[in-house]
C-alpha angles and dihedrals in degrees: 000000000000090000090049089054089050090050091053093045093052091045103041100031104031096026094221122169122260090248095054093045092050091050093047096050099033094244134126121261089241092062091049091050092048097055093040088056092047091052091049091048090051092049094240126153128184097266090052092047091053091061094052126087119230091259093049091046091051090049093050094048096045095041092074091046091053091049090053092051091051089076089073118090109256114234120225097243093180091060090042090055091052093047091053089065089070115101111259096011117139136188090239091062092046091049091052090051090048092053092046091050093057106045096155098045136070110264129201119256116250093258093052091044091055094042093052091047089051090054089049093050091051089064090058128084112314120238127216116248107233119217113209119201118219115268093004108108140022113195118207135188143140123256116242099229118069133198120242118232126211093251091059097258123113135234115230118211118227114201130194129180134182116234103229102038101024086227102173135214128187129187133173119230130182094236141354099253125136090265090054092048093050094042088052090051091049091050090048093051089050090049092050091045094226147047126259123216094249138026112207118198127160116250106286114171088227091067111019116066094186116021094198116166094227105024109025115182126205120210122260097262091054091048089050089053091050093048091051092054096037095240138107134239113226112177120210120251114280112269092005107113090167088075087070099029090140094066092038087060091044091051090053092050092048091050093051101035102037113015095045089053091052098046094101096047125091121219130197097202144359092265090061089053091052091050089054093046096052100073092040090052090055091051091048094053092045093049110112119247115253098225104015132060119258130007138271090269095050093047091047091051092048099042122007100038095065094043097055120101116246120265118252117259093244122050117240116266122212111256136177126203129224132175113232135176124226112244124222089263088061092249131116124213121230121172091342096307124104124226126191127237130182108296095236089069094066109140094015125125113240135185115238118208106201123193131168093274108014141055115202121188118207130194114194090340095309121111111241100169141012128192137174107257114256129199093199104117112213092019131119133230106196131177112204092219089063093061126092116261093256092051092048091052090051092052090053094063119097131173091250092052093050093048091048090051091051092049090053087064095045146307092264093051091048091051090047091054092048092051091046091056093044092055092063126082088230124022092231090065089067097047095095093047090050092049089049091049093050092045088065087075090069092054103036103020132250095272094056092044090052091049091049088049091056091052092048091051091050089051090049096240133120101178121131093227092055094050091047091050090053090053095044092051093045095234089139089065095054091050098055117158093242098059115122119251113262116249121195112238123236114271134171093233094054112094115216130213092275091067091071097052 
């Protein structure tokens, strides 16, 4: 204001030219002409200006300017602020509606319209400026608008953005289920080439089991996804979109830059939508910032890319979890098929992690069994190591092994075992009898068992109880292989061969 007073003194008292005043005070001739015109419009001369304070002089000079601006139609900035909350609304459209609503009055130009609205918005509630560290957060959400497919269904647009660089990813999914959310996150991590420390969604029911303000809890499948990638899922506070303002802005950019360019195209499936999104996404990330140097791509390359954690070697596979209880036969049942677990877990509750090709069984977070997934209802998948010792020994017996063991005792014992197995409808039904038969060798010795076997074969029997009875009664001892052949003694009542001649 002191320079304005000097401008007016040199002009009104000394009558210097605009050029000389501008050179003397280091101002432009336009500024000198402006305030000279304001003083003339306010009817001020130098004696009157000398009596005014700086505040009064500023009021007199600006009063006329304000009265000139009053001829413009005044926009309703309160309504404009509310309208801007609508999805897809812009200041350009509101300015056009403002001009159309006042055809007979002078309307502000678009630049003045925006500047005055900006001044108005600064008087509203202040917002906190969030500082995002590189590689720390990935914000995810779904865009509101969808794209219609030729079969009548719609493609939903998943959007992810990194906090520091605003590097943006978009992907079309058929729905917004938990599988779609997690597949979108996996695609985004692959697109970024790394894993941030946190993934920040809102509170979709598909992902968050308990959307508590202070202790939100994701469901087990989401936690399994986070463990696989070595990250954490931290949902925003309910009804607080400012917690994920970065992705809210990215969603808006995707809607305007990508979806609006695809609105006239027709797509047969979601894969066609993703093919159309890919080149537009590259253009969006390479597009220069309006007020900052560089682009999303250049800032990502310089900052976020190096700070991200490496991706795991294996991609995440969709899995669902189910709590199961171990039956008395040390198997659990999943979708009608039974899978074995270690026998000491009988009666315990386990967590089953079920993927397309694998069933993993967890006890207190530790994996205790893993099986290929089977669709055979009523069938069994059994690992021998899970069975008790007695059961494992039983599984090791085969007909050939039992016959070979019997032959090692003697030919008669081997033949006895073979006949014992042949008498059963299924060889396994005779396993216990064979084991009992062969166990007699430990009690009575191999020689006696072989002798008893010869007697049993002569009698036409192969039963365990018969062989044991022979041994208990000692009949095997009286029928030893070295006994002399019996010869009938001479007797008067015995007719010899001459009788028949």
